[in-house]
C-alpha positions in Angstrom: 25.0 185.8 146.7 25.0 189.5 145.9 27.3 191.1 148.4 27.3 194.9 148.9 30.5 196.6 149.9 29.8 200.0 151.4 32.2 202.9 151.7 32.0 206.7 151.8 34.2 206.8 148.7 33.8 204.7 145.6 34.5 201.1 146.6 35.7 200.2 143.2 38.6 202.7 143.3 42.0 201.5 144.7 42.4 205.0 146.0 39.5 204.6 148.4 40.7 203.7 151.9 44.0 202.0 150.9 42.1 199.9 148.3 40.4 197.8 151.0 36.9 198.1 149.6 38.2 197.1 146.2 40.0 194.2 147.7 36.9 193.0 149.5 35.0 193.2 146.2 37.7 191.1 144.5 37.5 188.6 147.4 33.7 188.3 146.9 34.3 187.4 143.2 36.9 184.8 144.1 34.5 183.2 146.5 31.8 182.9 143.7 29.7 185.8 144.9 28.6 188.9 143.0 30.0 192.1 144.5 28.0 195.3 144.3 29.6 198.7 145.1 27.5 200.6 147.6 29.0 204.1 147.4 30.1 206.8 147.3 27.7 207.5 150.1 26.2 210.9 150.8 29.2 212.4 149.0 28.0 216.0 149.2 27.3 215.8 153.0 30.7 214.5 153.9 32.4 216.9 151.5 30.7 219.8 153.2 31.7 218.4 156.6 35.3 218.3 155.4 35.2 221.8 154.2 33.7 222.9 157.6 36.5 221.2 159.5 39.2 222.8 157.3 37.5 226.2 157.8 37.5 225.7 161.6 41.2 225.0 161.5 41.8 228.4 159.9 40.5 229.9 163.2 42.5 227.5 165.3 39.8 225.0 166.0 40.4 221.3 165.3 37.1 219.5 165.0 35.6 216.6 163.1 32.1 217.2 161.6 31.9 214.1 159.4 31.0 211.7 162.2 27.8 213.3 163.5 24.6 211.3 163.5 22.7 213.2 160.8 25.3 212.3 158.2 25.4 208.7 159.3 21.7 208.4 159.0 21.7 209.9 155.6 24.4 207.4 154.5 22.6 204.5 156.1 19.4 205.4 154.1 21.5 205.3 150.9 22.7 201.8 151.9 19.1 200.7 152.5 18.0 202.0 149.1 20.9 200.0 147.4 19.9 196.9 149.3 16.3 197.2 148.1 17.3 198.2 144.6 20.0 195.5 144.1 18.4 192.7 146.2 21.6 192.4 148.2 22.0 189.3 150.4 24.4 191.0 152.8 26.4 194.2 153.2 30.0 194.6 154.4 30.7 198.2 155.4 34.3 199.3 155.9 33.2 202.4 157.9 30.8 203.1 160.7 30.1 206.4 159.1 27.5 204.7 156.9 25.7 203.1 159.9 23.0 204.2 162.3 20.7 202.2 164.7 17.9 204.5 163.6 18.0 203.1 160.0 17.7 199.4 159.3 19.3 198.6 156.0 17.1 195.5 155.5 19.9 192.9 155.0 22.5 191.2 157.2 25.1 193.8 157.9 28.8 193.5 159.1 31.3 196.3 159.9 34.8 195.3 158.9 37.2 198.0 160.0 40.5 198.7 161.7 39.7 201.0 164.7 37.0 202.9 166.6 36.9 206.6 167.5 38.2 206.5 171.1 41.3 204.6 169.9 42.1 207.3 167.3 41.5 210.3 169.6 44.9 211.8 170.5 46.6 209.0 168.5 46.1 210.0 164.9 47.0 213.6 164.0 43.6 214.5 162.6 42.0 213.3 165.9 44.4 215.1 168.2 43.3 218.2 170.2 39.6 217.8 169.5 37.2 219.5 171.9 35.5 217.3 174.5 32.0 218.0 173.0 33.2 216.8 169.6 34.7 213.6 171.0 31.5 212.9 173.0 29.3 213.4 170.0 31.5 211.2 167.8 31.4 208.4 170.3 27.7 208.7 170.8 27.1 208.4 167.1 29.6 205.5 166.7 27.9 203.7 169.6 24.6 204.0 167.7 26.3 202.7 164.6 27.9 199.7 166.4 24.4 198.8 167.7 23.0 198.7 164.2 25.1 195.9 162.8 24.9 192.1 163.1 28.6 191.6 163.3 31.7 193.7 164.1 34.9 192.4 162.5 38.1 194.2 163.6 41.5 193.9 161.9 43.5 193.5 165.1 43.4 192.4 168.7 44.2 196.0 169.7 41.0 197.2 168.0 38.9 194.4 169.6 40.3 195.1 173.1 39.6 198.8 172.5 36.0 198.0 171.6 35.4 196.1 174.8 37.1 198.7 176.9 35.4 201.8 175.5 32.0 200.4 174.5 31.3 197.7 177.1 27.6 198.2 176.6 27.7 197.2 172.9 26.5 193.6 172.8 27.0 193.1 169.0 29.1 189.9 168.3 32.7 191.0 167.6 35.8 189.1 166.4 39.2 189.7 165.0 39.4 189.3 161.2 42.7 190.5 159.8 43.1 192.4 156.6 45.0 190.7 153.9 47.2 192.3 151.2 45.5 194.5 148.7 48.6 194.1 146.5 50.1 190.6 146.3 52.3 188.8 143.7 50.6 187.5 140.7 50.7 183.7 140.3 54.1 182.7 138.9 55.6 186.0 139.9 56.3 185.4 143.5 59.6 186.5 145.1 62.0 183.6 145.6 64.9 185.6 146.7 65.9 189.3 146.7 66.6 190.5 143.1 69.0 193.1 144.6 72.8 192.5 145.0 73.0 194.7 148.1 70.7 194.7 151.1 67.7 196.9 150.7 64.9 197.9 153.1 61.6 198.9 151.7 58.9 201.0 153.4 55.5 202.1 152.0 53.4 204.8 153.6 51.6 208.1 152.8 52.6 210.2 155.8 56.3 210.8 156.4 56.1 211.6 160.1 53.3 209.3 161.2 54.8 206.4 159.3 58.2 206.9 161.0 60.2 207.4 157.8 62.5 209.8 159.7 63.2 207.0 162.3 63.8 204.5 159.5 66.4 206.8 157.8 68.2 207.3 161.2 68.0 203.6 161.9 69.4 202.6 158.5 72.3 205.0 159.0 73.2 203.2 162.2 72.7 199.8 160.6 75.1 200.7 157.8 77.9 200.2 160.4 77.2 196.5 160.0 75.8 196.6 156.5 77.8 199.2 154.6 75.9 198.7 151.3 72.4 199.0 152.9 69.9 201.0 150.9 66.5 202.3 151.7 63.6 202.7 149.2 60.6 204.7 150.4 57.2 204.7 148.5 54.2 206.8 149.1 55.4 210.0 150.7 58.2 212.6 150.6 60.2 214.3 153.4 59.4 217.8 154.6 60.7 220.5 152.2 64.3 221.3 152.7 65.2 217.9 154.2 68.6 216.5 153.3 68.6 212.8 152.7 71.7 210.6 152.3 72.4 209.2 148.8 71.5 205.7 149.9 67.9 206.7 150.4 65.6 206.8 147.4 62.2 208.4 147.3 59.6 207.1 144.9 56.5 209.2 145.9 53.1 207.6 145.4 52.7 204.6 143.1 49.2 203.7 141.9 48.6 199.9 141.7 45.8 200.5 139.2 48.4 201.7 136.7 50.1 198.6 135.2 53.4 200.4 134.9 53.4 201.7 138.5 52.1 198.4 139.8 55.1 196.7 138.2 57.4 199.2 139.7 56.0 198.6 143.1 56.1 194.8 142.7 59.7 195.1 141.5 60.6 196.9 144.8 58.9 194.2 146.9 60.8 191.5 144.9 64.1 193.4 145.2 63.8 194.1 148.9 65.8 192.2 151.6 63.3 193.2 154.3 60.4 195.6 155.0 60.0 198.3 157.7 57.1 200.2 159.1 58.2 202.2 162.1 54.9 204.1 162.5 54.1 206.4 165.4 50.4 205.6 165.0 49.0 202.7 163.0 45.6 201.1 163.1 46.3 198.2 160.8 49.4 198.4 158.6 48.1 196.8 155.5 51.4 197.0 153.8 52.9 194.5 156.4 50.5 191.9 154.9 51.7 192.8 151.4 55.3 192.5 152.5 54.6 189.0 154.0 52.9 187.9 150.8 56.2 188.5 149.1 58.1 186.5 151.7 59.7 189.5 153.4 60.5 189.7 157.1 59.4 193.0 158.6 60.5 195.4 161.3 57.5 197.2 163.0 56.7 199.2 166.0 54.8 198.1 169.1 51.8 200.3 168.5 48.2 200.0 167.4 47.4 197.0 165.1 51.0 196.3 164.0 51.6 193.6 166.6 48.7 191.7 165.1 50.5 191.9 161.7 54.0 191.1 162.8 54.6 188.0 164.9 57.5 189.2 166.9 60.5 186.9 166.5 58.7 184.8 163.9 57.7 186.9 160.8 59.7 189.9 161.9 60.7 192.0 164.9 59.0 194.7 166.9 60.6 197.7 168.5 59.4 200.7 170.5 58.2 203.8 168.7 61.1 206.2 167.9 63.8 203.8 169.1 66.2 204.1 166.1 69.0 202.1 167.8 66.7 199.1 168.4 65.3 199.5 164.9 68.8 199.5 163.5 69.6 196.2 165.3 66.4 194.7 164.0 67.1 195.8 160.4 70.5 194.1 160.6 68.8 190.9 161.9 66.0 190.8 159.3 68.4 191.6 156.4 70.6 188.7 157.4 67.7 186.5 158.5 69.6 185.8 161.7 67.5 183.3 163.6 64.4 184.1 161.5 62.7 182.3 158.7 61.1 184.1 155.9 57.3 184.3 156.1 55.3 181.6 154.2 53.2 183.6 151.7 50.6 180.9 151.8 50.0 181.5 155.5 49.4 185.3 155.1 45.7 186.3 155.9 43.7 187.1 152.8 40.7 189.2 152.2 39.0 186.1 150.7 39.5 184.2 153.9 38.4 187.1 156.0 35.2 187.6 154.0 34.4 183.9 154.2 34.7 184.1 158.0 32.4 187.1 158.1 29.8 185.6 155.8 29.9 182.4 157.7 29.3 184.2 161.0 26.4 186.1 159.5 24.9 182.8 158.1 25.3 181.1 161.5 23.5 184.1 163.2 20.7 183.8 160.6 20.4 180.1 161.1 20.2 180.4 164.9 17.5 183.1 164.6 19.7 185.6 166.5 18.1 189.0 166.3 19.7 192.2 165.1 21.3 194.0 168.0 20.1 197.5 166.9 
């Protein structure tokens, strides 16, 4: 089968949406299908929308222009052209921005994503403080998009519950299909035990505040009462200018997995870690938690968004409340000592290949039963 993977950015690039489209394309190949990149979609339109939003912020207005219906319909028409040109058997879109019930793409279509608009409003920084007219317009356009697909696959139970709460009128079949790791150990290179002599907690994220890196540093400082040699390694972001960090915290900035040297550096950090932490204030999925589990690492996460679907509390890690540095410190001590916890089995970690197989199977079952498209 020729499987299209649709994204606003280039699906081939690991820099597009945390590498998820690229991981889905690799999964299609591993399942014996031929992946076809469908994107970047309507790049100019979304680029202008982004500029308009930035311009509005200059005047104190926080708005989102990239989720309006006209841009969705333009992107959906591009998807349809690719379906016709490349004879695609099915399309997996990682964003509802490329979907509209007014444009049929001409092939079985599934949305595989981590959240919906009403869950992100006043949760993620870029969706905070939006005017009511903007939120209503985004939800109206997203409702149309959700009605255009044959299947909605959401990465967490939190997202699925949100779909049912905020869009009860959407009758499209929906199910939870977790994301897997976009970075996982190569065969024969799996972590068997920490390569570090002293305990080390690793965290990976691109936004210092939203990812709770400040909470992690505070928690680790408390945990050092019990683990005096504890170190923290942070990848993907840097603290605000002028921040003073203790010497046992090391910042790596962004590491690009598409660069062999930087990928090896990131893999070395996973292999060297004693545990992983993601103390986010807002998190739709937390893909890095799957990556940590694939290296056999226990994780400390926060009870927010999709994280509880990624960390089985008391089994593959521990969950704490957002901003609770004391509880996070206690959890760090426990996971670093594996007190009462067994390391995750990497073979049990959800994968993109397993998720894609589930989605394609559901689309095939719908086709076999003659179930009509919802939109």
